[in-house]
C-alpha positions in Angstrom: 5.9 12.5 40.0 5.0 16.0 38.9 1.3 15.2 38.3 0.6 14.3 41.9 0.1 16.5 44.9 2.6 16.3 47.7 0.1 14.4 49.8 -0.4 11.9 47.0 3.3 11.4 46.6 3.6 10.8 50.3 0.9 8.1 50.2 2.7 6.4 47.3 6.0 6.4 49.1 4.5 5.2 52.4 2.8 2.3 50.6 5.9 1.4 48.7 7.9 1.2 51.9 5.4 -1.4 53.3 5.5 -3.7 50.3 7.4 -7.0 50.0 9.4 -7.9 46.9 6.6 -10.3 45.9 4.0 -7.5 46.2 6.1 -5.1 44.2 6.6 -7.5 41.4 2.8 -8.3 41.5 2.1 -4.7 40.6 4.3 -5.1 37.5 2.1 -8.1 36.4 -0.9 -7.6 34.1 -3.2 -10.5 33.5 -6.0 -11.4 31.2 -8.8 -13.8 32.1 -7.7 -17.3 31.2 -10.1 -19.7 29.4 -10.0 -23.1 31.1 -11.6 -26.4 30.2 -13.1 -27.3 26.8 -11.5 -24.5 24.8 -7.7 -24.3 24.7 -7.3 -20.9 23.0 -5.8 -18.2 25.1 -8.0 -15.2 25.8 -5.6 -12.9 23.9 -5.9 -15.1 20.8 -9.7 -15.1 21.2 -9.6 -11.3 21.1 -7.4 -11.4 18.0 -9.8 -13.9 16.4 -12.7 -11.6 16.9 -10.9 -8.4 15.8 -9.5 -10.0 12.6 -12.8 -11.6 11.7 -12.0 -15.3 12.2 -14.9 -15.5 14.6 -17.8 -13.1 14.9 -18.6 -10.9 17.9 -21.6 -13.2 18.7 -19.4 -16.3 18.5 -16.9 -14.6 20.9 -19.7 -13.8 23.3 -21.0 -17.4 23.2 -17.5 -18.7 24.0 -17.0 -16.3 26.8 -20.5 -17.1 28.3 -20.1 -20.8 28.1 -16.4 -21.3 29.0 -15.1 -21.3 32.5 -12.8 -18.3 33.1 -10.0 -17.9 35.6 -9.7 -14.3 36.7 -6.7 -15.0 38.9 -8.6 -14.3 42.1 -6.0 -16.1 44.2 -3.1 -14.2 42.7 -5.1 -10.9 43.3 -5.5 -11.9 47.0 -1.8 -12.5 47.3 -1.0 -9.0 45.8 0.3 -10.7 42.6 -1.6 -8.8 40.0 -1.5 -5.1 39.3 -3.7 -4.9 36.3 -6.4 -6.9 34.4 -8.1 -6.6 31.0 -11.9 -6.8 31.9 -14.8 -4.6 30.7 -17.8 -6.0 32.6 -18.5 -3.5 35.5 -20.0 -6.2 37.7 -16.9 -8.4 37.3 -14.6 -5.3 37.7 -16.2 -4.6 41.1 -16.0 -8.2 42.1 -12.3 -8.4 41.3 -11.6 -4.9 42.7 -13.2 -5.9 46.0 -10.7 -8.8 46.3 -7.8 -6.5 45.6 -9.0 -3.7 48.0 -10.5 -5.7 50.8 -8.8 -9.1 50.8 -5.2 -8.4 49.8 -2.7 -7.4 52.5 -2.2 -3.8 51.4 -5.5 -3.1 49.5 -3.9 -1.8 46.4 -6.6 -1.4 43.7 -6.3 -2.9 40.3 -6.2 -0.9 37.1 -8.4 -2.3 34.3 -7.2 -1.6 30.8 -8.6 -2.2 27.3 -8.0 -1.3 23.7 -10.3 1.6 23.0 -8.7 2.8 19.8 -11.6 4.7 18.2 -14.5 4.7 20.7 -15.9 2.4 23.4 -19.6 1.9 22.7 -20.0 5.0 20.5 -17.5 3.9 17.9 -16.3 6.8 15.8 -14.0 6.8 12.7 -10.8 4.8 12.6 -7.8 7.1 13.3 -6.5 7.4 9.7 -9.9 8.7 8.8 -10.5 11.0 11.8 -7.1 12.6 11.4 -8.3 13.8 8.0 -11.0 16.0 9.7 -8.0 18.3 10.6 -10.1 19.4 13.6 -8.3 19.0 17.0 -11.3 20.0 19.0 -13.4 17.3 17.4 -10.6 14.7 18.0 -10.5 15.8 21.6 -14.3 15.6 22.0 -14.5 12.0 20.7 -11.8 10.9 23.0 -13.6 12.5 26.0 -16.7 10.6 25.0 -14.9 7.3 24.9 -13.3 8.0 28.3 -16.7 8.5 30.0 -18.3 5.5 28.4 -15.4 3.1 29.3 -15.0 4.4 32.8 -18.7 3.6 33.4 -17.7 -0.1 32.7 -14.7 0.1 35.1 -12.1 0.6 32.3 -9.9 3.4 33.5 -6.9 2.8 31.2 -7.1 3.0 27.4 -4.4 1.4 25.2 -4.7 4.5 23.0 -4.0 6.7 21.2 -2.1 4.8 18.6 0.5 7.2 17.3 2.6 5.2 14.8 3.6 7.2 11.8 3.1 5.0 8.7 4.2 5.7 5.2 3.4 2.2 3.8 -0.3 1.4 3.1 0.5 -2.3 2.9 0.8 -2.3 6.7 -2.7 -3.1 8.1 -2.3 -1.0 11.3 -2.1 2.2 9.3 -5.9 2.2 10.0 -5.3 2.7 13.7 -3.0 5.7 13.5 -3.1 9.3 12.3 -1.3 8.8 9.0 2.1 9.8 7.5 2.8 13.3 8.8 4.5 14.1 12.1 2.9 17.5 12.5 -0.6 16.3 12.0 0.1 13.2 14.1 1.4 15.5 16.9 -1.8 17.6 16.8 -3.8 14.4 16.9 -1.7 13.0 19.8 -2.2 16.1 22.0 -5.9 16.3 21.2 -6.5 12.7 22.2 -4.5 12.9 25.4 -6.5 16.0 26.4 -9.8 14.3 25.6 -8.9 11.2 27.5 -7.3 12.8 30.6 -8.2 16.4 31.1 -11.8 16.3 32.4 -10.9 15.6 36.0 -14.1 17.2 37.4 -15.1 13.6 38.4 -13.3 10.3 38.4 -16.0 9.0 36.1 -14.9 11.4 33.4 -11.2 10.6 32.6 -8.9 7.7 32.0 -5.2 7.2 31.6 -4.0 7.3 28.0 -1.5 4.8 26.8 0.7 5.9 23.9 1.4 3.1 21.5 3.3 1.6 19.9 6.6 3.1 21.1 8.5 3.3 18.7 8.9 2.9 14.9 6.3 0.2 14.5 4.7 1.9 11.5 8.0 1.7 9.7 7.9 -2.2 9.6 10.0 -3.3 6.6 7.9 -4.0 3.5 4.8 -3.1 5.4 4.6 -6.5 7.0 3.3 -6.5 10.5 5.7 -7.3 13.4 8.6 -7.0 11.0 12.0 -5.5 11.6 12.6 -1.7 11.6 15.8 0.0 10.5 16.0 3.8 10.3 18.5 6.6 10.4 18.3 8.4 13.7 17.4 11.7 12.2 14.2 10.0 11.0 13.7 8.7 14.5 13.9 12.2 16.0 12.3 14.3 13.3 9.4 11.9 12.3 8.6 8.9 14.4 9.3 10.4 17.9 7.3 13.6 17.3 3.8 12.5 18.2 5.0 10.7 21.3 6.8 13.8 22.4 3.7 15.9 21.9 1.6 13.4 23.9 4.1 13.3 26.7 4.2 17.1 26.8 0.4 17.0 27.1 0.7 14.8 30.2 0.1 11.2 28.9 0.1 8.8 31.8 1.4 5.5 30.3 3.2 4.2 27.2 3.1 0.8 25.5 6.3 -0.4 23.9 6.1 -1.8 20.4 6.8 -5.4 19.2 9.4 -4.5 16.6 13.1 -4.3 16.9 14.6 -0.9 16.1 18.0 -1.0 14.5 18.5 -4.5 16.0 17.2 -4.0 19.5 13.6 -5.0 20.3 11.7 -2.0 21.7 10.6 -4.2 24.6 14.2 -4.4 25.9 15.5 -1.1 24.4 17.2 0.9 27.1 18.0 3.7 24.7 14.4 4.3 23.7 12.7 3.5 27.1 15.1 5.1 29.6 17.4 7.6 27.8 14.8 9.1 25.4 11.4 8.5 27.0 12.0 8.7 30.7 15.2 10.9 30.8 15.1 13.2 27.7 11.3 13.6 27.5 10.8 13.4 31.2 7.9 11.0 31.0 6.7 10.5 34.6 4.3 7.5 34.1 4.8 3.8 33.5 5.6 1.7 30.4 3.7 -1.6 29.7 4.8 -4.2 27.2 2.6 -5.2 24.3 0.9 -8.6 24.6 3.4 -11.4 25.0 6.2 -9.1 23.9 8.7 -9.9 26.6 8.5 -13.6 25.8 8.9 -12.8 22.1 12.4 -11.3 22.8 13.5 -15.0 23.0 12.2 -15.5 19.5 13.8 -12.3 18.3 17.1 -13.8 19.5 18.1 -11.1 21.9 17.3 -13.2 25.1 18.2 -16.8 25.9 15.0 -17.7 27.7 12.1 -16.1 29.5 14.1 -15.3 32.6 16.8 -13.5 30.6 14.1 -11.6 28.6 12.5 -10.5 31.9 15.8 -9.2 33.2 16.6 -7.3 30.1 13.1 -5.8 29.9 13.2 -4.6 33.5 16.6 -3.1 33.3 15.6 -1.3 30.0 12.7 0.4 31.8 9.7 -1.9 31.1 7.6 -1.3 34.1 4.7 -3.8 33.5 4.5 -7.1 31.7 1.4 -7.7 29.7 0.3 -11.3 29.8 3.3 -13.5 30.1 3.8 -13.7 33.9 7.6 -13.6 33.3 8.1 -10.9 35.9 6.0 -12.8 38.4 7.8 -16.1 37.8 11.4 -14.9 37.3 12.0 -11.4 38.5 12.4 -12.1 42.3 15.1 -14.6 41.6 16.9 -12.1 39.3 16.8 -9.5 42.1 18.0 -11.9 44.7 20.9 -12.9 42.4 21.8 -9.3 41.8 20.9 -9.3 38.1 18.3 -6.6 38.6 18.7 -3.8 41.2 16.1 -3.1 43.8 16.1 0.5 42.6 14.8 -0.7 39.2 11.8 -2.5 40.9 11.1 0.4 43.2 11.1 2.9 40.3 8.7 0.8 38.3 6.3 0.2 41.2 6.3 3.9 42.2 5.4 4.8 38.6 2.5 2.3 38.6 1.1 3.3 42.0 1.4 7.0 41.0 -0.8 6.4 38.0 -3.4 4.6 40.1 -3.3 7.4 42.6 -3.8 10.0 39.8 -6.8 8.0 38.5 -8.4 8.2 41.9 -8.5 4.4 42.3 -7.3 4.4 45.9 -10.3 6.6 46.9 -12.9 5.5 44.3 -12.0 1.9 43.3 -15.6 0.7 42.4 -18.1 1.4 39.7 -21.3 2.7 41.2 -24.6 1.1 40.4 -25.8 4.3 38.8 -22.7 4.8 36.7 -22.6 1.3 35.3 -26.1 1.8 33.8 -25.4 5.3 32.5 -24.9 4.2 28.9 -27.4 1.4 28.7 -29.0 3.6 26.1 -26.6 5.9 24.1 -27.2 9.6 24.8 -28.3 11.6 21.8 -25.2 13.8 22.2 -22.9 10.8 21.8 -24.8 9.7 18.7 -24.6 13.2 17.3 -20.9 13.4 18.0 -20.2 10.1 16.3 -22.1 11.3 13.3 -20.3 14.6 13.2 -16.9 13.0 13.3 -18.0 10.5 10.6 -19.2 13.3 8.3 -16.1 15.4 8.8 -13.8 12.4 8.0 -15.3 11.6 4.5 -13.0 12.6 1.6 -14.3 13.4 -1.9 -11.6 12.1 -4.3 -13.3 12.7 -7.6 -16.5 14.3 -8.9 -16.4 14.4 -12.7 -19.2 16.4 -14.3 -20.6 17.2 -10.8 -22.4 13.8 -10.5 -22.5 14.5 -6.8 -24.6 15.5 -4.9 -27.4 13.2 -5.9 -30.9 14.6 -6.3 -33.2 13.5 -3.5 -35.8 12.1 -6.0 -33.4 10.1 -8.1 -33.7 6.4 -8.4 -30.6 5.2 -6.6 -29.3 1.6 -7.2 -27.2 0.8 -4.1 -24.8 -2.0 -4.9 -22.4 -4.1 -2.9 -22.6 -6.5 0.1 -20.8 -3.9 2.3 -23.7 -1.5 1.9 -26.1 -3.4 4.2 -23.6 -4.6 6.8 -23.6 -3.1 10.3 -20.5 -5.1 11.4 -18.4 -3.8 8.5 -18.8 -0.1 9.3 -17.1 -0.4 12.7 -13.4 -0.8 11.7 -10.5 -2.7 13.2 -9.9 -2.9 17.0 -13.4 -1.9 18.1 -14.4 -4.2 20.9 -17.3 -2.8 22.9 -19.9 -1.8 20.3 -23.4 -3.1 20.1 -25.1 -3.9 16.8 -28.3 -2.1 17.8 -26.4 1.2 17.8 -25.0 0.8 14.3 -26.6 2.3 11.2 -25.5 0.7 7.9 -25.1 2.7 4.7 -28.3 1.2 3.3 -30.2 2.2 6.4 -28.8 5.7 6.1 -29.6 5.9 2.4 -33.2 4.8 3.0 -33.8 7.7 5.4 -32.3 10.2 2.8 -33.4 8.9 -0.6 -37.0 7.7 -1.0 -36.3 5.9 -4.2 -33.2 3.9 -3.2 -33.1 0.1 -3.8 -30.5 -2.3 -2.6 -28.8 -4.9 -4.8 -26.0 -6.9 -3.0 -24.3 -8.0 -6.2 -21.0 -8.9 -4.6 -18.3 -7.8 -2.3 -14.7 -8.2 -1.2 -15.1 -12.0 -1.2 -17.1 -14.4 -3.3 -18.7 -14.2 -6.7 -20.8 -11.7 -8.6 -24.5 -12.2 -8.7 -25.3 -11.6 -12.3 -29.1 -11.3 -12.0 -28.7 -8.6 -9.2 -26.2 -6.6 -11.4 -28.8 -6.6 -14.3 -31.6 -5.5 -11.9 -29.4 -2.8 -10.4 -28.4 -1.3 -13.8 -31.9 -1.5 -15.0 -33.4 0.3 -12.0 -31.0 3.1 -11.2 -30.7 6.6 -12.5 -27.6 6.7 -10.5 -25.6 3.7 -9.3 -23.8 3.9 -5.9 -21.3 1.1 -5.5 -20.1 0.5 -1.9 -16.9 -1.5 -2.3 -13.6 -1.9 -0.5 -12.2 -4.0 2.3 -13.7 -6.1 5.1 -12.8 -5.0 8.5 -10.6 -8.1 8.8 -8.5 -6.9 5.8 -6.9 -4.1 7.8 -5.7 -3.7 11.4 -3.3 -5.9 13.3 -1.9 -8.9 11.5 -3.7 -7.7 8.3 -0.9 -6.5 6.0 -1.6 -6.9 2.3 0.9 -7.3 -0.5 -1.6 -6.0 -3.0 -3.7 -2.9 -1.9 -6.0 -2.7 -4.9 -9.7 -3.3 -4.3 -9.8 -7.0 -3.3 -11.8 -9.9 -4.9 -13.9 -9.4 -8.0 -15.0 -5.9 -7.1 -13.2 -4.2 -10.0 -15.0 -6.6 -12.3 -18.3 -5.6 -10.7 -17.4 -2.0 -11.3 -16.7 -2.7 -15.0 -20.2 -4.3 -15.4 -21.8 -1.2 -13.8 -19.9 1.2 -15.9 -20.8 -0.4 -19.2 -24.4 0.8 -18.8 -23.3 4.4 -19.3 -25.2 5.5 -16.2 -23.5 7.6 -13.6 -21.6 5.5 -11.1 -20.5 6.7 -7.7 -17.8 4.6 -5.9 -18.1 4.8 -2.1 -15.1 3.2 -0.5 -15.1 1.3 2.8 -11.5 0.5 3.8 -8.9 0.7 6.5 -6.0 1.9 4.5 -5.1 4.0 1.4 -5.8 1.9 -1.7 -4.1 1.8 -5.1 -6.9 3.2 -7.3 -5.2 4.0 -10.7 -7.9 2.1 -12.7 -10.8 3.4 -10.6 -9.6 7.0 -11.0 -9.3 6.5 -14.8 -12.8 5.1 -15.3 -15.1 5.9 -12.4 -16.6 9.4 -12.6 -17.1 9.9 -8.8 -15.2 8.5 -5.9 -15.9 9.0 -2.2 -13.4 7.8 0.4 -15.6 6.8 3.4 -13.2 4.6 5.4 -14.7 2.7 8.3 -16.6 5.5 10.1 -18.2 3.8 13.1 -21.8 3.5 14.3 -23.1 6.5 12.4 -21.5 5.7 9.0 -24.9 5.3 7.2 -26.3 8.7 8.0 -22.9 10.4 7.4 -22.5 8.8 3.9 -26.1 9.6 3.0 -25.7 13.2 4.1 -22.6 13.7 1.9 -24.1 11.9 -1.2 -27.3 14.1 -0.9 -25.4 17.3 -0.4 -26.8 18.0 3.1 -23.1 17.8 4.1 -20.5 19.3 1.8 -17.5 17.0 2.2 -14.4 18.7 3.8 -12.2 15.8 4.8 -8.6 15.6 3.6 -6.3 12.6 3.3 -3.9 11.9 6.2 -2.0 9.5 4.1 -0.9 9.4 0.4 -2.7 7.2 -2.1 -0.4 5.6 -4.7 -1.2 4.7 -8.3 -0.1 1.2 -7.7 1.0 -1.0 -4.8 4.6 -1.2 -6.0 5.1 2.5 -5.1 4.9 1.7 -1.4 6.2 3.1 0.8 5.1 6.5 -0.6 4.7 9.8 1.3 4.7 13.5 0.5 7.5 14.6 2.8 10.2 12.6 1.2 13.8 13.8 0.8 14.9 14.9 -2.7 17.4 12.9 -4.6 20.2 14.1 -6.9 17.9 13.0 -9.7 14.3 13.7 -8.8 11.7 11.7 -10.7 10.6 13.0 -14.0 9.8 11.8 -17.5 13.5 11.6 -18.3 15.0 8.1 -18.1 17.9 8.6 -15.7 15.8 9.9 -12.8 14.3 8.4 -9.7 11.2 6.8 -11.2 9.5 3.6 -12.3 9.3 2.6 -15.9 5.8 1.4 -15.7 3.9 3.9 -13.6 3.2 7.7 -13.9 5.6 9.7 -11.8 4.1 11.1 -8.6 1.1 9.9 -6.7 -2.6 9.5 -7.3 -3.9 11.5 -4.4 -1.4 13.4 -2.2 -1.4 14.0 1.6 -3.9 16.7 2.5 -6.0 16.1 -0.7 -9.8 16.3 -0.7 -12.4 18.0 -2.9 -15.6 19.8 -2.1 -18.9 20.5 -3.9 -17.5 24.0 -4.3 -14.1 25.3 -5.4 -11.4 27.4 -3.6 -8.9 29.7 -5.1 -5.6 30.7 -3.4 -3.8 34.0 -4.0 -1.6 36.6 -2.5 0.8 34.5 -0.5 3.0 36.8 1.6 5.9 35.9 3.9 7.4 38.4 6.3 10.2 37.9 8.7 9.6 39.0 12.3 11.8 38.7 15.4 10.8 35.2 16.4 9.3 33.8 13.3 7.6 34.3 9.9 4.3 35.9 9.4 2.6 34.0 6.6 -0.7 34.9 5.0 -2.7 33.7 2.0 -6.0 34.7 0.5 -8.6 32.0 0.0 -11.8 32.6 -2.0 -14.8 30.3 -2.4 -15.1 30.5 -6.2 -17.9 28.0 -6.4 -21.7 28.1 -6.2 -22.2 26.9 -2.6 -20.8 27.3 0.9 -18.0 25.0 1.9 -15.2 24.2 4.3 -11.5 24.2 3.4 -8.4 23.1 5.3 -5.8 25.7 4.5 -2.3 24.0 4.8 1.1 25.5 5.4 4.3 23.8 4.4 8.0 24.6 4.5 11.2 23.4 2.8 14.8 24.0 4.1 16.4 24.2 0.7 20.0 23.5 1.6 21.1 22.1 5.0 23.7 19.9 6.6 21.3 17.0 6.2 19.0 16.4 3.2 15.6 17.7 4.2 12.1 16.8 3.0 10.8 18.5 -0.1 7.9 19.8 2.0 7.0 19.6 5.7 3.6 20.6 7.2 4.0 23.4 9.7 0.4 24.4 10.2 -3.3 24.3 9.1 -6.5 26.2 9.6 -10.0 25.0 8.8 -12.2 27.8 7.5 -15.9 28.0 6.3 -16.7 30.3 3.4 -19.9 31.1 1.6 -20.1 31.3 -2.2 -18.0 34.3 -3.3 -16.6 34.9 0.1 -12.8 35.5 0.7 -10.7 35.3 3.8 -7.0 36.0 4.5 -5.6 33.2 6.6 -2.6 34.0 8.7 0.0 31.7 10.2 2.9 32.3 12.6 5.7 30.0 11.8 8.1 30.2 14.7 11.8 30.2 13.8 12.4 27.6 16.6 10.2 25.2 14.7 12.1 25.5 11.4 15.1 23.4 12.4 15.8 19.6 12.5 17.6 17.0 14.5 20.7 15.3 13.2 21.7 11.7 13.7 23.1 12.3 17.1 19.9 14.0 18.3 21.3 17.5 18.2 18.9 20.2 17.0 20.0 22.5 14.2 18.7 25.9 13.1 20.7 26.7 10.0 20.9 30.0 8.0 19.8 29.9 4.3 17.0 29.8 1.8 13.6 28.5 2.8 10.5 27.9 0.6 7.1 28.5 2.1 4.1 26.8 0.6 0.3 27.3 1.1 -2.5 25.4 -0.5 -5.4 23.0 -0.2 -3.1 19.9 -0.3 0.6 19.0 -0.2 1.0 19.0 -4.0 -1.0 22.0 -5.2 0.5 25.1 -3.5 1.5 28.7 -3.9 5.2 29.2 -3.2 7.4 32.0 -1.7 11.0 32.1 -0.8 12.9 33.9 2.0 16.5 33.9 3.2 17.0 33.7 7.0 19.8 34.1 9.4 19.2 32.6 12.8 
């Protein structure tokens, strides 16, 4: 393995040579604590119930504290477990002691957990954080999460989630970096750096786990776990790109996705796991299944039974089984029967041991007493970083008549059940936060606006409180309505067929608007929403997503003008749900959509999209001019002048796009090729320069062959993917 020293490689090989077949297969087995007696729901389902809102975090804690748990201690002693999902450092040390001191070979366990957007210092969900267009900030939040989790014994993050998604109906769009392969690749590299690169101390880094490999975000009709069919040029040019970038950055592990890809489940897909990931990309680490995914291959219909599924998964390149014990129960018999070669087992175990060696677990298996209490109280720098990332992720969608920012002395009527909820700011798949660290929007607003009053009125579920609506409209000079989705309405197993604002919240907005008073809509949600009606009638709209523990201060800072919003959208917002899937970098058709009847359009919706990828307003304005494109030996020198033409300082994300106008395959109408975030004072101008390498102007065909083809290229620069300056150039490669 190229990330180990020669001495470490020797230690791995020596250990492997001493292992029995049972011990090898044990390393390929990941377990979760089992709940026994009195409560017959598996631990994995309990986790799902908590993350999707069926039970509260407190209820989950009560169940775990009162139920008897089986941590598979006997199996650990026998060398039958390679990994566990536990986050209590005391229990981690207890189980690690069994593995290191009581098993025959003393191989340490690796403890893994879903740490998608922060451990205790929860920061914005990925679809929001990607919109900060700041790779250094993305890296910093990942590094913070790595340090916090390692202090609890968790040395393996099931993150980053790198699924490209172009369909906002899919709930898990919240967990990934959006629709664009370039931005997702920048996000991927930054997250791997943050999780893995501070190796000054074993307490500072973890192993990243890239998920879900591959195509999961393209689930048909946006329905979770659904089938995926795609042309292979999309596989190579879009969905593989962020995984490739993360592997290039040194990612240690990969998690295969639930879905089938063109008829073969990714769990048993030898083409994606062996040929592409391990051979073509040269991935040196190990691959783990998603929860229960090997067993689900029987339900898929690609395996006859558990034993058959285990054989197919191992041969395909699945190194570790998450949660089914299929490898432990059936793989030895398959090897002895000649169905699985010993070289398959040895390769998988070598990869697993190598990651454990890289993590320093053989030399530092335990969490020290000092380390496990390091984050009993969150450091100020972690709180500040969570707030910074929250502020940078907020997107201003509309600001008619400059309603925003709100004057500090204004009487603000804060409306909506979500505004005073600490739980609902956290977002999907956050598991290790504590309520005492969370600041709700109401709490943040109280610190910023002395004359704010809170009126719940209603929310995503339930009725409207008429008396509270009357009181709010009577009190406020400005009405701030915090509306959107519950955390349980996005994330895993939370696809929605209708992505308008749920419940009676639109009706609540109508009541507020009839007063004629200024209304600001602050959205809390885990996906792009269909906001055609809101965009027509609400004068100011702020996309605040689920921003984590510092959401309240971040939202208040933007509404007051202390922070000029600079976030951009990492995913397109449609007018209506029926446009999904919708994305900016689509191929053209022979009849592009227009007002003419016989074009690619819907009869009942305006052509185009409501808010395009890369879109986001500011309290100032930016003008683009003087786009120049010059050919150099290895690429194009592109420059554009950007001027702050407004009355205050602001930050702009300058975006570069390209179109290959005529090629051997139909290419997208635009593809992002670069961005730069700049700060300009009022009246200040700056020339922003990009180098677009010729090598990056090609594409893969359906056989995976890369093409650089002569011809006409259009170069675009602007503040979003729709509103751009354009230049053309002919190239010969």
